[in-house]
All heavy atoms as an XYZ file, in Angstrom:
1053
protein
N     156.803     64.716    113.902
C     155.473     64.696    114.558
C     155.427     63.560    115.467
O     155.798     62.464    115.155
C     154.391     64.613    113.464
C     153.031     64.604    114.059
S     151.804     64.732    112.673
C     150.504     63.893    113.449
N     154.863     63.743    116.596
C     154.729     62.748    117.692
C     153.350     62.192    117.579
O     152.340     62.912    117.654
C     155.057     63.282    119.034
C     154.832     62.323    120.209
C     155.854     61.280    120.191
C     154.955     63.151    121.520
N     153.233     60.859    117.524
C     151.906     60.180    117.509
C     151.813     59.376    118.794
O     152.795     58.534    119.075
C     151.735     59.331    116.261
O     151.953     60.182    115.118
C     150.364     58.734    116.283
N     150.740     59.546    119.524
C     150.522     58.700    120.754
C     149.298     57.769    120.392
O     148.285     58.229    120.050
C     150.213     59.656    121.872
C     151.392     60.559    122.192
C     149.851     58.825    123.173
C     151.077     61.573    123.351
N     149.601     56.504    120.730
C     148.519     55.556    120.463
C     147.455     55.692    121.641
O     147.744     56.291    122.659
C     149.107     54.128    120.455
O     149.470     53.761    121.715
N     146.339     55.066    121.318
C     145.277     55.142    122.380
C     145.708     54.461    123.590
O     145.442     54.839    124.726
C     144.018     54.469    121.759
C     142.843     54.437    122.729
C     141.508     54.281    122.022
N     140.430     54.508    122.820
C     139.926     55.688    123.189
N     140.549     56.776    122.707
N     138.879     55.738    123.918
N     146.385     53.300    123.468
C     146.924     52.569    124.644
C     147.929     53.389    125.456
O     147.862     53.443    126.642
C     147.569     51.224    124.130
C     147.657     50.253    125.260
C     148.009     48.885    124.606
N     149.405     48.617    125.038
C     150.302     48.133    124.281
N     150.001     47.728    123.013
N     151.575     47.907    124.703
N     148.788     54.182    124.715
C     149.707     54.999    125.396
C     149.034     56.093    126.186
O     149.378     56.467    127.362
C     150.755     55.610    124.430
C     151.734     54.564    123.930
C     152.563     55.155    122.769
O     152.048     55.932    121.944
N     153.851     54.941    122.783
N     148.009     56.701    125.450
C     147.242     57.752    126.077
C     146.507     57.337    127.334
O     146.579     58.009    128.423
C     146.204     58.396    125.117
C     145.320     59.505    125.629
C     145.839     60.717    125.786
C     144.105     59.204    126.131
C     145.089     61.802    126.324
C     143.296     60.219    126.661
C     143.833     61.508    126.769
O     143.013     62.435    127.365
N     145.923     56.166    127.289
C     145.231     55.560    128.432
C     146.284     55.299    129.613
O     145.870     55.539    130.717
C     144.430     54.294    128.094
C     143.297     54.570    127.199
C     142.633     53.340    126.619
O     143.159     52.195    126.810
O     141.614     53.535    125.930
N     147.456     54.865    129.280
C     148.481     54.670    130.289
C     148.873     55.933    130.903
O     149.030     56.072    132.121
C     149.774     53.987    129.594
N     149.061     57.014    130.101
C     149.367     58.343    130.673
C     148.242     58.806    131.607
O     148.505     59.341    132.674
C     149.551     59.399    129.519
C     150.918     59.254    128.802
C     150.829     59.404    127.423
C     152.068     58.993    129.424
C     152.046     59.223    126.714
C     153.229     58.862    128.756
C     153.246     59.009    127.374
N     147.012     58.629    131.155
C     145.833     59.051    131.953
C     145.803     58.285    133.246
O     145.593     58.928    134.273
C     144.525     58.854    131.172
O     144.495     59.670    130.078
N     146.071     57.019    133.244
C     146.025     56.183    134.419
C     147.167     56.659    135.364
O     146.948     56.766    136.626
C     146.231     54.747    134.100
C     146.054     53.826    135.248
C     146.164     52.366    134.888
C     146.031     51.479    136.148
N     146.161     50.043    135.794
N     148.380     56.844    134.865
C     149.460     57.359    135.697
C     149.100     58.730    136.264
O     149.396     58.982    137.467
C     150.743     57.532    134.901
C     151.417     56.171    134.538
O     150.948     55.162    135.131
O     152.259     56.122    133.606
N     148.518     59.592    135.483
C     148.139     60.900    135.976
C     147.178     60.824    137.178
O     147.221     61.442    138.167
C     147.632     61.806    134.868
C     147.438     63.300    135.296
C     146.854     64.135    134.189
N     145.430     63.653    133.951
C     144.892     63.368    132.814
N     145.581     63.531    131.688
N     143.649     63.039    132.658
N     146.179     60.025    136.944
C     145.145     59.725    137.922
C     145.721     59.179    139.252
O     145.380     59.598    140.324
C     144.020     58.876    137.388
C     142.801     58.782    138.320
C     141.657     57.983    137.644
O     141.421     58.162    136.464
O     141.107     57.225    138.400
N     146.538     58.138    139.083
C     147.142     57.522    140.283
C     148.022     58.553    141.058
O     148.096     58.551    142.270
C     147.969     56.385    139.924
C     147.102     55.179    139.455
C     147.947     53.979    138.916
O     149.062     54.194    138.479
N     147.281     52.838    138.845
N     148.774     59.379    140.271
C     149.546     60.403    140.871
C     148.765     61.431    141.652
O     149.043     61.803    142.797
N     147.539     61.819    141.063
C     146.714     62.733    141.784
C     146.151     62.128    143.040
O     146.106     62.705    144.122
C     145.498     63.172    140.881
C     144.425     63.892    141.632
C     144.684     65.182    142.148
C     143.262     63.273    142.016
C     143.718     65.879    142.887
C     142.370     63.897    142.794
C     142.571     65.223    143.220
N     145.719     60.875    142.906
C     145.119     60.130    144.162
C     146.229     60.077    145.183
O     145.841     60.342    146.368
C     144.702     58.707    143.750
O     143.703     58.848    142.676
C     144.235     57.968    144.875
N     147.422     59.758    144.891
C     148.580     59.719    145.903
C     148.724     61.094    146.572
O     148.790     61.209    147.785
C     149.799     59.250    145.277
N     148.669     62.167    145.727
C     148.875     63.504    146.260
C     147.674     63.865    147.102
O     147.820     64.536    148.224
C     149.060     64.525    145.164
C     150.382     64.473    144.452
C     150.637     65.606    143.472
N     149.675     65.654    142.481
C     149.685     64.934    141.287
N     150.597     64.029    141.185
N     148.795     65.108    140.369
N     146.478     63.457    146.674
C     145.222     63.811    147.468
C     145.192     63.046    148.826
O     144.819     63.633    149.761
C     144.036     63.531    146.669
N     145.638     61.794    148.798
C     145.750     61.043    150.088
C     146.694     61.667    151.002
O     146.448     61.866    152.141
C     146.127     59.577    149.760
C     146.554     58.824    151.053
C     144.904     58.832    149.059
N     147.858     62.116    150.532
C     148.766     62.827    151.375
C     148.223     64.138    151.858
O     148.477     64.450    153.037
C     150.105     63.092    150.534
N     147.504     64.783    151.011
C     146.810     66.107    151.353
C     145.833     65.839    152.595
O     145.770     66.527    153.485
C     146.073     66.613    150.207
C     145.278     67.780    150.539
N     145.744     69.139    150.453
C     143.946     67.970    150.874
C     144.818     69.967    150.833
N     143.729     69.260    151.095
N     144.995     64.745    152.427
C     144.034     64.336    153.532
C     144.856     64.094    154.746
O     144.398     64.604    155.884
C     143.343     63.119    153.077
C     142.113     63.272    152.149
C     141.470     61.930    151.747
C     141.050     64.249    152.818
N     145.853     63.319    154.746
C     146.619     62.986    155.934
C     147.226     64.219    156.587
O     147.257     64.311    157.831
C     147.686     61.987    155.609
C     147.088     60.515    155.297
C     148.146     59.511    155.603
N     147.682     58.175    155.160
C     146.874     57.449    155.992
N     146.426     57.920    157.086
N     146.364     56.272    155.572
N     147.672     65.122    155.758
C     148.275     66.394    156.323
C     147.241     67.399    156.860
O     147.348     67.848    157.966
C     149.016     67.130    155.279
C     149.695     68.362    155.716
C     150.511     69.182    154.530
O     150.719     68.593    153.504
O     150.789     70.313    154.830
N     146.078     67.525    156.206
C     145.130     68.563    156.592
C     143.904     67.995    157.445
O     143.247     68.835    158.030
C     144.555     69.256    155.388
C     145.651     70.022    154.592
N     146.018     71.307    155.023
C     146.376     69.700    153.518
C     146.962     71.733    154.157
N     147.180     70.720    153.284
N     143.817     66.649    157.386
C     142.637     66.091    158.218
C     143.097     64.829    158.926
O     142.569     63.779    158.819
C     141.466     65.716    157.249
C     141.032     66.879    156.378
N     140.219     67.900    156.898
C     141.333     67.239    155.105
C     140.017     68.801    155.998
N     140.656     68.435    154.937
N     144.203     65.022    159.835
C     144.758     63.831    160.482
C     143.746     63.101    161.327
O     143.801     61.869    161.433
C     145.949     64.392    161.219
C     145.626     65.846    161.376
C     144.825     66.338    160.191
N     142.908     63.881    162.110
C     141.925     63.165    162.923
C     140.980     62.255    162.154
O     140.686     61.138    162.557
C     141.124     64.194    163.756
C     141.995     65.028    164.752
O     143.026     64.477    165.078
O     141.569     66.108    165.103
N     140.516     62.707    161.008
C     139.650     61.894    160.154
C     140.368     60.731    159.618
O     139.830     59.732    159.431
C     138.963     62.789    159.090
C     137.917     62.097    158.312
C     136.587     61.937    158.671
C     138.048     61.306    157.138
N     135.981     61.158    157.747
C     136.826     60.738    156.759
C     139.202     61.096    156.300
C     136.642     59.951    155.671
C     138.946     60.280    155.207
C     137.769     59.747    154.934
N     141.554     60.945    159.289
C     142.378     59.913    158.596
C     142.840     58.815    159.578
O     143.207     57.753    159.160
C     143.590     60.511    157.927
S     143.161     61.482    156.449
N     142.900     59.213    160.905
C     143.428     58.260    161.885
C     142.682     56.902    161.754
O     141.522     56.837    161.849
C     143.324     58.838    163.275
C     143.859     57.927    164.350
C     145.221     57.850    164.586
C     142.986     57.097    165.098
C     145.692     57.010    165.516
C     143.505     56.260    166.064
C     144.822     56.167    166.305
O     145.356     55.360    167.208
N     143.455     55.847    161.675
C     142.858     54.509    161.596
C     142.447     54.094    160.282
O     141.913     52.906    160.106
N     142.456     54.969    159.267
C     142.040     54.551    157.872
C     143.223     54.284    157.016
O     144.208     55.057    157.084
C     141.270     55.740    157.340
C     139.838     55.847    157.983
C     139.031     56.968    157.287
N     137.595     56.947    157.713
C     137.175     57.761    158.758
N     137.890     58.531    159.434
N     135.771     57.617    158.997
N     143.168     53.277    156.262
C     144.299     52.853    155.419
C     144.211     53.721    154.055
O     143.189     54.415    153.791
C     144.291     51.406    155.125
C     143.057     50.898    154.357
O     142.233     51.659    153.915
O     142.933     49.656    154.289
N     145.268     53.613    153.300
C     145.329     54.372    152.054
C     144.212     54.036    151.028
O     143.762     54.843    150.291
C     146.720     54.191    151.352
C     147.758     55.010    151.970
O     147.435     55.860    152.925
O     148.952     54.788    151.684
N     143.851     52.742    151.038
C     142.747     52.368    150.140
C     141.437     53.034    150.442
O     140.703     53.506    149.524
C     142.521     50.824    150.224
C     142.559     50.145    148.920
C     142.592     48.644    149.116
N     141.221     48.162    148.857
C     140.900     46.907    148.908
N     141.885     45.969    149.211
N     139.671     46.485    148.727
N     141.109     53.191    151.778
C     139.881     53.863    152.162
C     139.989     55.311    151.758
O     138.999     55.924    151.278
C     139.744     53.710    153.646
O     139.660     52.343    153.975
C     138.406     54.396    154.184
N     141.181     55.960    152.033
C     141.337     57.311    151.650
C     141.271     57.579    150.189
O     140.704     58.498    149.679
C     142.630     57.932    152.237
C     142.836     57.820    153.748
C     144.152     58.393    154.160
C     141.684     58.478    154.429
N     141.817     56.615    149.421
C     141.746     56.721    147.945
C     140.280     56.630    147.442
O     140.019     57.300    146.505
C     142.615     55.665    147.319
N     139.515     55.834    148.099
C     138.113     55.746    147.744
C     137.398     56.985    148.013
O     136.515     57.496    147.266
C     137.345     54.580    148.533
N     137.808     57.752    149.152
C     137.171     59.024    149.441
C     137.673     60.113    148.377
O     136.832     60.866    147.987
C     137.662     59.392    150.831
C     137.146     60.820    151.260
C     135.716     60.615    151.652
N     135.370     61.841    152.381
C     134.246     62.493    152.172
N     133.388     62.058    151.306
N     133.915     63.550    152.844
N     138.837     59.972    147.976
C     139.371     60.876    146.916
C     138.615     60.655    145.635
O     138.226     61.566    144.961
C     140.917     60.699    146.777
C     141.420     61.371    145.493
C     141.618     61.218    147.976
N     138.384     59.346    145.308
C     137.631     59.002    144.068
C     136.201     59.599    144.060
O     135.786     60.127    143.106
C     137.599     57.474    143.923
O     136.962     57.203    142.732
N     135.588     59.481    145.198
C     134.271     60.032    145.315
C     134.237     61.585    145.192
O     133.335     62.165    144.581
C     133.632     59.650    146.649
N     135.307     62.199    145.845
C     135.345     63.650    145.736
C     135.693     64.124    144.314
O     135.156     65.134    143.828
C     136.401     64.163    146.671
N     136.518     63.362    143.700
C     136.821     63.643    142.250
C     135.607     63.502    141.338
O     135.382     64.431    140.469
C     137.947     62.738    141.775
O     139.062     62.882    142.636
C     138.383     63.068    140.365
N     134.819     62.516    141.567
C     133.628     62.355    140.802
C     132.644     63.455    141.031
O     132.000     64.022    140.083
C     132.916     60.969    141.171
N     132.464     63.907    142.364
C     131.673     65.063    142.618
C     132.183     66.272    142.013
O     131.393     67.121    141.380
C     131.687     65.271    144.209
C     130.967     66.469    144.729
C     129.662     66.470    144.891
C     131.785     67.602    144.904
C     129.002     67.661    145.351
C     131.094     68.778    145.329
C     129.754     68.794    145.577
N     133.457     66.480    141.952
C     134.074     67.717    141.338
C     133.710     67.664    139.817
O     133.277     68.668    139.239
C     135.532     67.727    141.598
N     133.931     66.601    139.178
C     133.665     66.454    137.719
C     132.266     66.710    137.400
O     131.915     67.386    136.422
C     134.128     65.081    137.221
C     135.564     64.962    137.032
C     135.911     63.646    136.447
N     137.383     63.391    136.484
C     137.931     62.253    136.687
N     137.226     61.134    136.941
N     139.299     62.142    136.713
N     131.346     66.195    138.207
C     129.871     66.356    138.036
C     129.558     67.936    138.061
O     128.517     68.323    137.433
C     129.054     65.721    139.094
C     128.986     64.264    139.021
C     128.367     63.603    140.192
O     127.613     64.332    140.937
O     128.621     62.310    140.446
N     130.318     68.658    138.761
C     130.064     70.138    138.877
C     131.004     70.975    138.071
O     131.178     72.123    138.252
C     130.129     70.510    140.352
C     129.005     69.915    141.117
N     129.083     68.594    141.671
C     127.707     70.344    141.306
C     127.915     68.325    142.186
N     127.065     69.285    142.002
N     131.754     70.335    137.075
C     132.594     71.065    136.163
C     133.938     71.592    136.772
O     134.487     72.477    136.310
N     134.397     70.870    137.855
C     135.614     71.266    138.461
C     136.665     70.204    138.123
O     136.498     69.043    138.515
C     135.477     71.446    139.985
C     136.716     71.730    140.761
C     134.358     72.441    140.282
N     137.778     70.581    137.577
C     138.854     69.558    137.137
C     140.185     69.970    137.422
O     141.036     69.077    137.464
C     138.784     69.441    135.555
O     139.057     70.690    134.973
C     137.389     68.943    135.067
N     140.498     71.211    137.849
C     141.859     71.608    138.146
C     142.160     71.155    139.555
O     141.397     71.258    140.548
C     142.082     73.128    138.029
C     141.766     73.593    136.671
C     141.812     75.090    136.543
O     141.977     75.823    137.546
N     141.595     75.633    135.312
N     143.361     70.526    139.708
C     143.831     69.946    140.997
C     143.621     70.756    142.263
O     142.953     70.283    143.194
C     145.183     69.410    140.890
C     145.671     68.712    142.079
C     146.946     67.873    141.937
O     147.276     67.434    140.826
O     147.704     67.863    142.898
N     143.977     71.977    142.229
C     143.777     72.776    143.485
C     142.287     72.964    143.885
O     141.986     72.971    144.984
C     144.444     74.169    143.128
C     145.297     73.907    142.011
C     144.734     72.761    141.287
N     141.534     73.080    142.785
C     140.051     73.199    143.071
C     139.449     71.941    143.522
O     138.525     71.976    144.403
C     139.320     73.801    141.796
C     139.858     75.167    141.392
O     140.091     75.929    142.232
N     139.925     75.353    140.074
N     139.888     70.810    143.042
C     139.402     69.493    143.421
C     139.784     69.309    144.908
O     138.962     68.869    145.688
C     139.883     68.389    142.531
C     139.492     66.987    143.069
C     139.304     68.569    141.106
N     141.000     69.649    145.230
C     141.434     69.462    146.546
C     140.633     70.387    147.572
O     140.350     69.971    148.685
C     143.037     69.784    146.739
C     143.899     68.738    146.121
C     145.349     69.234    146.213
C     143.665     67.440    146.691
N     140.332     71.606    147.114
C     139.524     72.474    147.951
C     138.131     71.952    148.127
O     137.585     71.938    149.266
C     139.379     73.879    147.203
C     138.584     74.937    148.035
C     139.422     75.505    149.123
N     138.644     76.323    150.025
C     138.419     77.563    149.929
N     138.945     78.220    148.891
N     137.771     78.191    150.783
N     137.522     71.330    147.159
C     136.239     70.666    147.199
C     136.375     69.431    148.189
O     135.452     69.202    149.092
C     135.628     70.206    145.944
C     135.173     71.242    145.028
C     134.638     70.608    143.747
C     134.001     72.109    145.676
N     137.463     68.703    148.115
C     137.683     67.619    149.016
C     137.645     68.042    150.515
O     137.093     67.507    151.421
C     138.994     66.858    148.728
C     139.447     65.774    149.589
C     138.406     64.662    149.575
C     140.803     65.294    149.157
N     138.414     69.257    150.741
C     138.453     69.825    152.061
C     137.069     70.230    152.538
O     136.705     70.010    153.656
C     139.373     70.985    152.044
C     140.887     70.722    152.015
O     141.226     69.512    152.290
O     141.631     71.567    151.608
N     136.350     70.809    151.670
C     135.020     71.251    152.051
C     134.068     70.138    152.391
O     133.212     70.226    153.281
C     134.384     72.129    150.950
C     135.063     73.497    150.712
C     134.555     74.130    149.439
C     134.817     74.367    151.903
N     134.229     69.048    151.728
C     133.441     67.851    151.945
C     133.753     67.241    153.369
O     132.982     66.488    153.891
C     133.668     66.801    150.868
C     132.990     67.237    149.511
C     133.161     66.179    148.441
O     133.749     65.081    148.651
N     132.754     66.464    147.289
N     134.850     67.531    153.845
C     135.299     67.038    155.196
C     134.625     67.844    156.393
O     134.657     67.388    157.494
C     136.859     67.107    155.375
C     137.606     66.275    154.312
S     137.175     64.593    154.161
C     137.715     63.949    155.742
N     133.921     68.887    155.963
C     133.324     69.651    157.041
C     132.129     68.959    157.588
O     131.377     68.261    156.906
C     132.752     70.967    156.385
C     133.835     71.928    155.944
C     133.199     73.124    155.291
N     132.201     73.765    156.013
C     132.344     74.714    156.961
N     133.554     75.133    157.175
N     131.293     75.237    157.605
N     131.888     69.009    158.951
C     130.740     68.370    159.512
C     129.481     68.899    158.931
O     129.265     70.133    158.679
C     130.772     68.714    161.014
C     132.306     69.162    161.190
C     132.746     69.705    159.894
N     128.514     68.004    158.576
C     127.272     68.410    158.068
C     127.211     68.582    156.557
O     126.160     68.915    155.979
N     128.359     68.359    155.838
C     128.287     68.451    154.420
C     127.493     67.265    153.873
O     127.785     66.107    154.236
C     129.708     68.371    153.876
C     129.793     68.538    152.337
C     129.844     69.817    151.828
C     129.722     67.407    151.555
C     129.897     69.952    150.436
C     129.715     67.613    150.099
C     129.803     68.851    149.630
N     126.512     67.497    153.062
C     125.642     66.502    152.492
C     125.591     66.637    150.984
O     125.614     67.736    150.357
C     124.200     66.576    153.069
O     123.646     67.841    152.753
C     124.143     66.317    154.515
N     125.439     65.513    150.286
C     125.267     65.405    148.894
C     123.930     64.721    148.677
O     123.662     63.776    149.435
C     126.318     64.620    148.200
C     126.055     64.423    146.777
C     127.661     65.327    148.394
N     123.048     65.069    147.810
C     123.279     66.092    146.774
C     123.094     67.495    147.378
O     122.368     67.745    148.390
C     122.102     65.842    145.724
C     121.048     65.198    146.526
C     121.756     64.436    147.618
N     123.723     68.434    146.653
C     123.617     69.792    147.096
C     122.312     70.388    146.793
O     121.619     69.958    145.807
C     124.758     70.629    146.362
C     126.198     70.256    146.660
C     127.010     71.094    145.776
C     126.459     70.475    148.091
N     121.936     71.425    147.451
C     120.677     72.095    147.071
C     120.867     73.526    147.547
O     121.758     73.930    148.236
C     119.521     71.445    147.854
O     119.650     71.604    149.183
N     119.972     74.343    147.066
C     119.950     75.723    147.561
C     121.039     76.543    147.018
O     121.673     76.374    146.021
N     121.359     77.606    147.900
C     122.280     78.595    147.465
C     123.764     77.979    147.246
O     124.392     78.378    146.305
C     122.371     79.722    148.585
C     123.193     80.869    148.199
C     122.826     81.718    147.160
C     124.358     81.208    148.930
C     123.561     82.741    146.731
C     125.044     82.295    148.631
C     124.709     83.125    147.497
O     125.447     84.179    147.204
N     124.273     77.141    148.114
C     125.560     76.530    147.797
C     125.629     75.839    146.415
O     126.584     76.040    145.696
C     125.770     75.532    148.957
C     125.025     76.010    150.075
C     123.757     76.612    149.395
N     124.632     75.114    146.086
C     124.540     74.414    144.757
C     124.651     75.534    143.602
O     125.334     75.439    142.609
C     123.283     73.597    144.638
C     123.285     72.924    143.312
N     122.458     73.452    142.215
C     123.865     71.810    142.827
C     122.575     72.619    141.252
N     123.395     71.646    141.543
N     123.848     76.563    143.813
C     123.781     77.660    142.780
C     125.202     78.278    142.704
O     125.720     78.480    141.574
C     122.847     78.718    143.297
C     123.029     79.977    142.502
C     122.550     80.106    141.233
C     123.587     81.164    143.104
C     122.708     81.341    140.499
C     123.707     82.338    142.450
C     123.267     82.426    141.158
O     123.410     83.547    140.486
N     125.969     78.504    143.761
C     127.266     79.078    143.645
C     128.254     78.232    143.042
O     129.157     78.685    142.305
C     127.693     79.476    145.124
C     126.866     80.517    145.820
C     126.793     81.846    145.080
N     128.078     82.489    144.886
C     128.292     83.736    144.735
N     127.222     84.572    144.643
N     129.479     84.263    144.707
N     128.195     76.902    143.238
C     129.169     75.965    142.629
C     128.850     75.815    141.126
O     129.686     75.490    140.367
C     129.095     74.664    143.294
C     130.135     73.550    142.859
C     131.592     74.152    142.981
C     129.941     72.262    143.685
N     127.608     75.982    140.687
C     127.268     75.742    139.309
C     126.902     76.985    138.489
O     126.459     76.957    137.403
C     126.020     74.730    139.256
O     124.975     75.343    139.957
C     126.388     73.446    139.888
N     127.097     78.164    139.118
C     126.777     79.414    138.512
C     127.512     79.621    137.222
O     128.703     79.496    137.139
C     127.082     80.588    139.513
C     126.499     81.834    139.145
C     126.787     82.910    140.169
O     127.466     82.696    141.130
N     126.190     84.073    140.002
N     126.706     79.912    136.241
C     127.283     80.138    134.853
C     127.981     81.409    134.739
O     127.734     82.371    135.524
C     126.116     80.100    133.883
C     125.456     78.790    133.651
C     124.479     78.787    132.571
N     123.845     77.486    132.487
C     122.867     77.206    131.668
N     122.354     78.188    130.974
N     122.393     75.993    131.646
N     128.967     81.478    133.917
C     129.756     82.664    133.620
C     130.928     82.918    134.490
O     131.643     83.935    134.396
N     131.225     81.965    135.407
C     132.376     82.049    136.310
C     133.400     80.898    136.025
O     132.928     79.820    135.784
C     131.951     82.071    137.746
C     131.244     83.293    138.210
C     129.912     83.416    138.214
C     131.943     84.450    138.552
C     129.199     84.484    138.526
C     131.306     85.625    138.933
C     129.936     85.684    138.968
N     134.627     81.222    136.112
C     135.580     80.116    136.020
C     135.492     79.224    137.173
O     134.880     79.595    138.264
C     137.018     80.729    135.849
C     137.467     81.433    137.093
O     137.043     82.613    137.243
O     138.228     80.829    137.926
N     136.089     78.056    137.180
C     135.898     77.056    138.291
C     136.524     77.512    139.554
O     135.955     77.231    140.611
C     136.324     75.649    137.879
C     137.848     75.480    137.775
C     138.248     74.069    137.458
O     137.754     73.501    136.425
O     138.922     73.461    138.314
N     137.614     78.172    139.542
C     138.207     78.647    140.797
C     137.273     79.596    141.508
O     137.152     79.564    142.741
C     139.572     79.351    140.530
N     136.641     80.538    140.798
C     135.712     81.470    141.409
C     134.472     80.724    141.928
O     134.037     81.016    142.994
C     135.296     82.586    140.355
O     136.500     83.192    139.934
C     134.331     83.521    140.919
N     133.995     79.696    141.138
C     132.856     79.035    141.638
C     133.165     78.245    142.854
O     132.346     78.239    143.853
C     132.377     78.101    140.503
C     131.725     78.857    139.275
C     131.117     77.923    138.294
N     132.090     77.080    137.575
C     132.251     75.844    137.693
N     131.374     75.110    138.420
N     133.204     75.195    137.045
N     134.282     77.630    142.979
C     134.742     76.906    144.121
C     134.848     77.842    145.355
O     134.374     77.602    146.406
C     135.972     76.077    143.967
C     136.521     75.472    145.205
C     135.638     74.953    142.938
N     135.466     79.004    145.070
C     135.633     80.010    146.188
C     134.336     80.491    146.663
O     133.945     80.595    147.836
C     136.503     81.191    145.690
C     136.909     82.095    146.710
C     137.893     83.145    146.210
N     137.631     83.786    144.877
C     138.308     83.494    143.763
N     139.228     82.584    143.786
N     137.975     84.059    142.647
N     133.333     80.743    145.712
C     131.973     81.201    146.070
C     131.270     80.111    146.843
O     130.488     80.415    147.741
C     131.240     81.697    144.834
C     131.836     82.922    144.229
O     132.481     83.640    144.802
N     131.389     83.210    142.991
N     131.423     78.848    146.409
C     130.809     77.748    147.093
C     131.318     77.638    148.544
O     130.474     77.440    149.398
C     131.101     76.416    146.249
C     130.608     75.246    146.883
C     129.293     74.966    147.023
C     131.543     74.238    147.288
C     128.843     73.720    147.585
C     131.151     73.030    147.840
C     129.722     72.797    148.026
N     132.650     77.737    148.669
C     133.205     77.742    149.965
C     132.652     78.841    150.891
O     132.242     78.634    152.008
C     134.684     77.800    149.985
N     132.489     80.006    150.330
C     131.916     81.102    151.062
C     130.453     80.775    151.408
O     130.071     81.088    152.558
C     132.004     82.339    150.302
O     131.465     83.439    150.904
N     129.729     80.222    150.521
C     128.318     79.948    150.848
C     128.145     78.900    151.946
O     127.229     78.986    152.651
C     127.615     79.457    149.559
N     129.109     78.050    151.971
C     129.124     76.954    153.030
C     129.606     77.505    154.427
O     129.046     77.112    155.513
C     129.976     75.758    152.667
C     129.461     74.842    151.554
C     130.554     73.807    151.210
C     128.145     74.225    151.810
N     130.613     78.317    154.346
C     131.241     78.812    155.583
C     130.659     80.039    156.175
O     130.757     80.279    157.344
C     132.769     79.025    155.393
O     132.944     79.994    154.361
C     133.434     77.684    155.059
N     129.857     80.849    155.342
C     129.339     82.073    155.812
C     127.820     82.092    155.331
O     127.491     82.882    154.496
C     129.961     83.310    155.320
C     131.436     83.251    155.624
N     131.933     83.436    156.866
C     132.588     83.232    154.872
C     133.280     83.423    156.892
N     133.656     83.312    155.637
N     126.981     81.085    155.801
C     125.648     81.154    155.340
C     124.902     82.474    155.682
O     125.108     83.060    156.691
C     124.975     79.993    156.073
C     125.859     79.612    157.284
C     127.272     80.161    156.902
N     124.120     82.850    154.729
C     123.321     84.042    154.925
C     121.814     83.725    154.883
O     121.469     82.862    154.124
C     123.705     85.023    153.867
C     125.127     85.433    153.883
C     125.461     86.487    152.880
N     126.859     86.835    152.990
C     127.622     86.871    151.934
N     127.191     86.548    150.783
N     128.892     87.057    152.071
N     121.094     84.572    155.603
C     119.598     84.388    155.405
C     119.234     84.825    153.977
O     119.717     85.827    153.480
C     118.907     85.318    156.433
O     119.283     84.909    157.787
N     118.306     83.970    153.423
C     117.878     84.377    152.140
C     116.823     85.505    152.192
O     116.103     85.628    153.154
C     117.277     83.111    151.373
C     118.141     82.001    151.194
C     117.351     80.760    150.612
C     119.346     82.330    150.347
N     116.793     86.274    151.152
C     115.860     87.375    151.091
C     114.909     87.068    149.884
O     115.385     86.752    148.781
C     116.604     88.714    150.777
C     115.562     89.828    150.551
C     117.522     89.080    151.913
N     113.630     87.134    150.138
C     112.666     86.892    149.092
C     112.220     88.198    148.547
O     111.841     89.108    149.204
C     111.506     86.062    149.693
C     110.401     85.905    148.572
C     111.885     84.753    150.274
N     112.319     88.262    147.225
C     111.964     89.500    146.519
C     110.733     89.146    145.632
O     110.816     88.170    144.879
C     113.093     90.024    145.609
C     112.673     91.241    144.854
C     114.283     90.335    146.522
N     109.646     89.880    145.728
C     108.462     89.756    144.975
C     108.348     90.970    144.138
O     108.350     92.092    144.605
C     107.236     89.582    145.835
O     107.463     88.458    146.730
C     106.003     89.256    145.023
N     108.105     90.805    142.806
C     107.910     91.789    141.835
C     106.517     91.752    141.271
O     105.972     90.762    141.061
C     108.972     91.722    140.730
C     110.411     91.696    141.089
C     111.270     91.417    139.862
C     110.858     93.033    141.777
N     106.003     92.884    141.035
C     104.675     92.982    140.381
C     104.777     92.968    138.887
O     103.940     93.541    138.197
C     103.894     94.184    140.884
C     103.565     94.140    142.339
O     103.345     92.973    142.837
O     103.437     95.152    142.966
N     105.893     92.403    138.402
C     106.188     92.415    136.966
C     106.401     90.995    136.490
O     107.026     90.244    137.199
C     107.456     93.305    136.650
O     107.246     94.623    137.228
C     107.669     93.344    135.192
N     105.886     90.682    135.389
C     106.160     89.302    134.797
C     107.509     89.402    133.997
O     107.538     89.892    132.876
C     104.995     88.962    133.837
C     105.124     87.576    133.210
O     106.151     86.926    133.459
O     104.120     87.140    132.566
N     108.563     88.966    134.655
C     109.831     89.022    134.061
C     109.960     88.110    132.858
O     110.604     88.502    131.880
C     110.899     88.573    135.065
C     111.068     89.544    136.286
C     112.099     88.959    137.228
C     111.439     90.929    135.834
N     109.253     86.978    132.820
C     109.276     86.122    131.620
C     108.737     86.917    130.429
O     109.329     86.845    129.284
C     108.487     84.865    131.859
C     109.147     83.898    132.790
O     110.417     83.978    132.851
O     108.422     83.187    133.518
N     107.643     87.657    130.624
C     107.043     88.433    129.553
C     107.957     89.621    129.101
O     108.077     89.808    127.884
C     105.748     89.076    129.996
N     108.764     90.121    130.024
C     109.669     91.182    129.672
C     110.793     90.627    128.836
O     111.223     91.207    127.838
C     110.303     91.809    130.930
C     109.439     92.893    131.659
C     110.130     93.234    132.949
C     109.240     94.081    130.747
N     111.326     89.444    129.237
C     112.349     88.726    128.373
C     111.839     88.432    126.988
O     112.666     88.509    126.114
C     112.883     87.569    129.111
C     113.758     87.825    130.417
C     114.298     86.715    131.071
O     114.121     85.539    130.539
O     114.997     86.893    132.100
N     110.620     87.977    126.876
C     110.105     87.677    125.574
C     109.723     88.851    124.828
O     109.552     88.834    123.573
C     108.848     86.805    125.820
C     108.985     85.395    126.255
C     107.744     84.530    126.159
N     106.585     85.199    126.748
C     106.205     85.080    128.089
N     106.854     84.257    128.813
N     105.194     85.695    128.576
N     109.639     90.110    125.398
C     109.309     91.239    124.739
C     107.787     91.450    124.586
O     107.340     92.252    123.739
N     107.005     90.675    125.384
C     105.536     90.862    125.383
C     104.983     92.071    126.010
O     103.811     92.439    125.850
C     104.937     89.596    126.018
C     105.231     88.330    125.255
O     105.665     88.360    124.020
O     105.034     87.250    125.839
N     105.866     92.704    126.813
C     105.331     93.930    127.578
C     105.877     95.150    126.921
O     106.908     95.350    126.417
C     105.799     93.788    128.997
C     105.320     95.049    129.854
C     105.278     92.557    129.697
C-alpha cells in the first residue's frame, strides 16, 4: 500500500498547478499573440490564475474547459461578473462541464434576442400541487 503524506500531496498539487500555468501561458502566447505582445510570463500567469479562479467558481476544473474559458475571456467586451443568459448557460444544472462551457461559448458568440413568455398559470402552485 502506498501512503502519501500531506506534504507530498501538497508538493504534487503545486507541481501540477505550476505545470498547468506553464501550459496555459504557452496557450495564450500561441492563440492570443497580439494580446500577449509586451507582457511577461508573470503577467500572463496572473491572467491564467484569475481565469482558473473564475473557472473553479463556476464548477469548471478540466484543463481543456479551463483553457476554453480563458480563450472566451480574451474576447472584447467580456465582463465579470456574468449575468443573464450566458451566466445561466455556464451554471445550468444537469449538464457536464464540457457541455456547459460549450453552451456558454455559444451564448457569448451567438447572442439571441430573449423571448418573454407570460402564462396565466401559477407555476409555483402547480409544483406544490395546490391546483
